[in-house]
Steps between C-alpha positions, in 0.01 A plus 500: 500500500635840415566763762242729336227236522576435866493872575165537319357206696620654826339833410176330401502302825556817703205668326283191554590489870419871534162447332426203725582708808270781382217259425546332837465837675179569306357158590584551868331843502194362323478221757501758779233701323284189452535424872394856592203489264396157626506624861298809403246288314463273803448804726235641269329161469491475880350849521230411249421178686476697826264753343280221371495329841415821687189551298589725216169651391367313204260621240202276446371476152125476525270446208301807410139487628352429158669157477 
């Protein structure tokens, strides 16, 4: 293998490793964001369930008198 080919492979490998590191950081941040959103969704779901249990006023749909 020529010295030029080895050098090109080393440069390509360095760029690939840099890209992998950047993508890994993005994936880690997205995982954290998913965890935060999941916790928030669970909190909101619990709040909705609590409102339903405490007797959130409901609207009855009655038939009009002519039916």
